[in-house]
Phi, psi and omega in degrees: 000143182288160177298322179299314183302325181295335184253003177285150176302140178282132180244034184256005173280163180256142174245133182289133180266137182286154176295334177298314178297316181296315181292320180295317179298317180297319184279311189263340182087011177198158175200163180241129176245133183263142170064037178294324172245139178285169178300320179297316182294317178297318180297333178280317187273332184303307182298331179291312181291318179299316180296317180294318179297319179295319182294321186261003176292130181253000181278113182248354181284153172288156182308315186292347180270354187260161174278184184303315180297317182292330179282341187290321181189161165273127187239115180237120191254152174050054174298333183297336180283331189247352184221112184298327181288318175296326180301323181296326176287311187296324183263013183301131180293328179303313182287319180297323180293323176298315179300315180295317181294322179296321182273351179071037180236165183280327184212157179229158173243153176284133170267297165192167175254163176212128164274125181240097184255117179263116185290158171304127184083359179297149185282174178290153171266117184297158172308139177193173172239126182300320190285356169305330185270351192249124177275069187231145192267011187230151170281349183278072174227152180208141175251125171268134183233106186239118173289141177266353175226159175296136181227159173227185186299333182284353185256005179099052182290136178296137188231133187243146167263101187298140179069011183281352183281342192295335181271003182069211182294132183260309182231157177262067182220135172284176179298121185191175173299324180293318179296322179300314182293312182295313181292323180298317177296318181295315180299318179292320180298318181279350180056043175293142173292133178264128186233130179209125174298144176283325178216153171222138174273153172304129182099346167288167177206142166261157179226131178219148178293157183299332181260004176290124179287132182208160175209186176207138175290172177290168179267104182272357183272180176256019181240150175289131172274100184267116181227138173247133180238152175225130179256126181245146177234137178301135176301134183104352177297150181241161182272131180256160176300131181301137182259352179204175183295326179295319179292327174298318179295318178295321179301319180283316190280313186259340181249003172056035176059029176297157188299143173301134183091346178279174182283152171282089185208035179288177178299337179273357183237060183294149172285137191251353180237000000 
């Protein structure tokens, strides 16, 4: 363990989740929790995550040279594997317990983490469903989305189509211009309520189910939208036959080619509680 990690704030205590959050998550497929990390804790972890994301970022093209997906954000995955200090954040019991309580399960496993940094002038993130990418047999998945800086609607705030998770996978499309058009028509047809926080403080977090349809506008500010995400899967979830090339890649990359029908319990999917 690094010297820094030994002196980082401990995030292994539990915070009680309100029934409002639990009921909202159950009904709408998303919820917002305020103040999960204190100002002191964010000030400790932010430079570590930002530094690791910068170090392991492989995107070298200018914004104008990228496609819609590339313009949406800088995406750096599984910092916990390569950076001991980031690992302390990603595997924190405080955050894992919130995920477990929202899903109503005893324990969760890590699927993977992602730093999602939307650059100044960065484009919108099209409507999509995260679980399109995951060969997993349960609706009991959740993504935590935590800004490391204070953000508002002009910086690319995550936006949800409430109750959209109940039908499972809707389209066989990755994040793209096509997914934006198809999902936008679908969201309007189904008349889902659109929900977006106006502001979030660093250390607040949204939580959404894997099948909750969501997007984010572009970053109109002159500041980087620094966000760290963690994807959790209920312990006991099993691996399903991949339905697309992305799921084949996830099966190999995040599930280490474990047998179809077996548990999501590879070395990359540690139990967190």
